[in-house]
N, C-alpha and C positions, 0 to 999 in steps of 0.2 A: 504494500500500500504506500502511498506517497505521503507519508507523514512528514510534514515539513519539519525537519527532524534532525537528525543527528549532527554530530560533529561535522561530518563531511559536508552537510548541506547548510550549515549554519548561515553563511552569508546569503545564499540563495533565498532562504526562508525570510530573513529579515527584509531583504530588498524586494522580493518578488511576490510573496504570497498576496493575492488580491482579496481584499475585503472592503466593504463599504460601511460597516457598522461595528459598533462594539456590543451594544445591548440589543438582543432580540426583544422586540416590544409586542406582546400579544395585543390583539384588537378586542375591544369589548370586555365583557366580564368573564368569558370563558378562560380558565387558567390551565387547561389540560387535565389529563387523567392523573390524579394523585394515587399513589400506592399501586399503580399497575392496571393495565387493560389487556385482556386476552387478545393476542395477535397471532395465535397459532395458525400456521398455513401461509402467512405472509412471507416468511423466510424459512424454508425447510419444513419438515413434517413434525418435529418434536414440539412439545408444549412450550409456548413462549408468551411473554408479556412485555409491555413497554409502558412508560409513563414517567412521572416526575416524583422526586422527593424534595420538599422544602428544607433547605440547609440551615441549621441553627446558627445564630451569630451574625447572619446577614440581614439586610433590609428586606430583600425579596429574592433570595437566591433559590432557584429551582433547577435542579440537575436532572437531565433526561437520561434514562437508561433503557436498554433493551436486554432482556434476560431470556436465556434458553436453558431448558432442562437438558440433562445428559441423555444421550441416546442409549446408554448402557443401563445403569441402575440409578436413576435420579434420587431414589430414597436414601442411598448411602454414599453416592459418589461425592467427591470434593467440589468446592466452589472456586472458580477462577475469576478474579477481577482483572479486566483488561483496561489499561490506560495508554492511549495514544499520546505521542509527544507533541512536538511543534517548537516551542509551546504555542498553543492556540489551535491545534488540529483535532478533528472530531474522531472519536473511537468508532463511529458508525462507518467511517471510510475503511477502517481496518476490518470491520465486520463484513463489509460487502466486497472488499478487494483483497483480503488476506486470509483470515482464519475463522470467519463466521460460518454458520450452517448453510449459507447461500451466497451466490454472486448475482450480478445483474446482467441480463441479456444485453446484446450490443446496442439495441435501440432504446434501452432504458425504460422498458414498459413492463417488465416482469422479472421475477427472480428464478434462478436455476440452482438446484441443490448442489452444495459443495460436499463431496464425499469425505473431504479432509478437514472439515470444520472441527474446532477444538472442543466441541461438546460431545465428542465421541465417548469419552470416559469421565467427563466433568460437566457440572452445571457452570454456565459462564455468563458474566455480566459485562456488557460494554457500556461505559459511562462517558458522557460528554462533560468535560470539566477543563478549566474553571468556567464560571458564568460568562456567557458571551460566545462560547464554543459550541458549534453544531446546533442542536436544538435547545441547549440550556440557556437560561436567561436570568437577568437580575436587574436591579435598579442601579443608577449611578451611585457610586460608593461601595458597590459590592465587588469591586475589582480585586483579584488576587495578583500579587506581584513577587511573591517569593515562596519557597517551599514550606515554610512554617504555616503560611496561610493555606496552601494546597493540602498539606497533610492534615490540618485541622478540619478542613471541609470534607475531605475524604473519610476521615475518622467518623465524622457525623453522618455522612452519607451511608457508610457501611452499617452503622448502628441503626439508622432508620430502615435500611433494607432488611436487616435481620430481625428487627422488631416486627416488620410486616410479613416475614417469612420465618416464623419460629421453628419450622421443621429443618431449616438450614443453619440455624444459629450456632450449633455445636459442630458443624462439619469442618473438616480440614479446609483451610483457606489458603489460596495461593495468589499472590499479587504479582501481576506481570505488567511491565512497561516497555515501550519501544522508543528508541531514539532519545528525545528529551524526557521520556519516561525513565531514563537513567538517573534523572533528578527526582521525578515524581514518585517512582515506585519505592526506592530505598527510604525516602522521607516519610511516605505513607506507612510503610511497613514498620518503621521505627516508632511512629506515633501510635499505631495500632497495638504493637507489642503483644502482650499476652491478654489483652482485653477480649480478644477473639482467639479462635483456635488456629492461629497463623502457623502454617507448616512450611511455607516456602516463598521465596522471592525469585522472580525471573526477570532478567533485563536483556533485551535484544538490541544489539548494535547501539548501545546507549551512550549518552554523554554523562558520565558519572564522575570522572576525575580529569578535568581538562588540563590540570597542571602536568599530568603525565601524558595524556592522550594526544594533545596537539603536537607534541614533538615528533610524532611518527608519520605525519602527513607527507613530508618529503620522501621518506623511505618507502611508503606505500605507493606513491605515484611514480617512483623511479625504479628502485631496486626490485620491489615486489612485482610491479607491473611488467618489468622485463622478464621476470621468472615465469609468470602465469599467462601473460598475453603475448610474449615474444618481443615486445617493444615497450618503452616507457610511455606514460601519458603526460609526463612533464619533460620539457627540454632540459638538457644538462645545465644550462644557464639558470633556468627557474629552480631546479633542484639545489644548486649551489647558493642561490640567493635566499631561498627558504631556510636552508641550514644556517646561513650567516645571520638571518634576522631572528631565528628562534630564541637566542638568549634575551633579546628585548621583549619578545612576546612572553617568555617565561617569567621575566620580572614583573610584567604587568599582571599576569594571572596570579602570581604570588601575592602581589599587593592587594588584589581583590579579596583574598581570603580574610584579611584583617581590616580592610578599609572599603566599605561598600561603594563609596563615591568613586573608587578607581575602577569599578567593574564595567560600566558602559564603555569606557575608553579601551579597556582590555579586550572586550568583545569586538569592537570595531577594528582595532589594530590587528588582532590575531586572525580574524576572519579574512581580512584583506590580504594579509601576507601568507597565510597558510592554506586557505581554501579557495580564494578567488583564482589562483593559477589553474586549478582543475577546470573551472567554468570557462576559462579563456579558450579552451580547446573544444568547446561545444559538447562536452561529455556529460552524461547523466551522473551527477555526484553520488547518487545512491548505488550506482552500478557502473564502474568505470569501463566495463566492456561495451557499453551501449551509448549511442548519441542521446542527447537530451530530446525528449519527445515534444508534443505539440503545445504544451502549456508551461508556465513557469516552474512547475514542480516535476516536469519531465515525464510524467505518465498521463495517459489519456483516460480520465475518469469522468468524462462528460455523461456517460450512461448512468453513473452513480448519482451525479448532480441532478439529472433529470428525474430519476426514480424518487429520490428523497424530497424533491420539490413538487411532486405530483400531489394535488390536493386530496385525492382519495386515499393515498398512502399516508399522508400526514394526519388525516382524520382517524384512520385505523390506529396509528401510533399514539394518538391522544395529544398531538401537537396543537397548541392554540393557533387560531388564524393570525396571519400577519408575520409569522416567523419564516424567514428564508434560510434554508440550510446552505452552509458553505463548508467546504472541506477544511479550510484553515482561515483563521482570522488574524491578519497581521497587526491589528491594534492590540489584541491580547498578547501576541508575540512580543511586540515592542515593550509592553508593560513589564516583561521579565528581563529587561536589559541589565539590571543590577543583580540578576540571579544566575545568568547564563554561565559565567566563568567560576561560579562557586563549586567547590568540591563536595561530593556527597558519599564518597566511599567510606567516610568515617562513621556512617550509620550502620555499616554492615557487620563489624566485629561483634557488637552487642547482640545482633540477630543470631549470628552463628553460636555465640555463647549460650543463648537461650534455646538452642536446638532447632532453629529455623534454617532449613537448607537453602542454599543460594545457587542459582544457575545464571551465569553470564554467557551469552551466546552471540556469535557474530558471523556473518557471511564473509567469505574470503575475498570479495571484490570491493569491499569498503574498508575502512580503517580498523580491521581486526587486530592489527599489531598493537595499536594504542590501547585497545581494550584488554588484550592479554597482558600488556606491560603493567597496567594499573593493578590487575589481580596479583601479579608477582610482587608489586611494590607494597601491597596492602599490609599494614602493621596489625597483626592479630596473633593470638597464641598458636595458631596452626600454620603460621607463615613458613616455617622451616619444612614441615611435612608437605605443604602444597608446592613449594618451590623445588623440593627434591623429588616430587612425584614424576612419574613417566608421562609423556604425551603418548597416549595409546590411540590406535585406530578405533573409530566408532563406526559400527556397521549397521546397515539397514538392508534387509533382503539379500544378505550374503555378499554385499559389496561395501567398500569403505565410503561412508557418507560424510566423514568429518574426523576431527582429532579432538580427543577429550583428555583433560587433566582434572583429577579429583583428589581431594583429601579432606577429611573431617567435615563433610557436609558442604564444602565449597567446590564448585565445578566451573570450569571454563571449556566451552565447546566452540571450535571453529568449524563451521558448516561449509562443506565443499560446494562449489558451483552456485553459490547464492550471493546476492548483493545485500543491500541494507535491509530489505524486507524479506527475511528468510521465509515466512509462511507463504508469501506471494510467489517467490522464485522456486522454492522446493516444498510445496504443500504437503506431500506425503511424508517426506523426511521430517518436516517440522512437527507434524502430528505425532510421529513416532517419538520424537524428542520429548514433547510435552507429556505424552502418555507415560513414558518411562519416568519422567521427573515426578509427576504427581503420584505414581505408584512406588516411588523410592527404589527404582530399578535401573537408573541411568548407569550404563556401563558400556 
């Protein structure tokens, strides 16, 4: 899915994501279906519901969600919470473009069942957050602009959801985030802690530790690209300049960790010198094998836009009149300019100490090197065991599908032949990965 997202696409997102509004403003008195509306059959065949929960602590924060029961054993299977990144991008795009129970046909008029949806062995929630994203809305003053706010809102959302679904309240919970979800998901998991039955955290191609990750963009685009593509995607001059400018970028990111006022400047500078060179070649920054597609996010999702803005579909989903769905909102994105370069790997050691398993996964055609390096740099009691662990082939259907390193509940998986959006590029492999993770059988 094109989650305006990761490290690799940072600049493209800030500069290019098109949006015309911040707050979705419903028309009239209708406020949408609270606590869920049965939408079974709209996307896949399993029981599903969609609607809104009003978030405590805001003026009028209403978070939209679409929930699907497990195809396997919904009465005992775990619950996955999916959070798309951006910041400012809708989880409904992931649902319909990556790992939901259905996709949208080419002309945007109907859905097609996705046999590799992540509800194969889990109940799954796709939530639009923060307010202003996707179908979620709020009043002026309800803006989120850092992870403390996101985590608090998602903590409240989860408790509202489980209060309304008492049969799910004690299930194993797995929080997954993609791209900027590398900020969202660790912060949310840390806030949830043991107030719920949190068993796992998953981050796909995430921006979690920019102080480590940004250093590896030159290596990714030059050395690694030569190895896997047969030629670099950066010129030698670009590569050398990026290496030369990295120490300045590093200092700016380091300053951001203790001085929030330094963060917007760090984001602007580092995205300009470390990411813009990829875009100069017309490549898809989510997948450097491919040219950038027909819109600013490099993927053609006009069918999804059309489907989710169809009035009859919105009525079924319980969306108030007057709300236009957009894949990403650049005003929300810009509100996180002081958050972008903050590190969030520091939330992970306490999760591991409490028995929460962690999976960091990345496709091999985006900056997987930076993701792996921050897992190796993470300071936690199991660091020595993890760093000394073997990188083992990870297999699917008798063939090598990736490389896995694991120790003491901490896992890093490099997924072969995938870009930024692993479930979109390798749907069957991604489903195998998540099924293994939620059943504690990743090997």
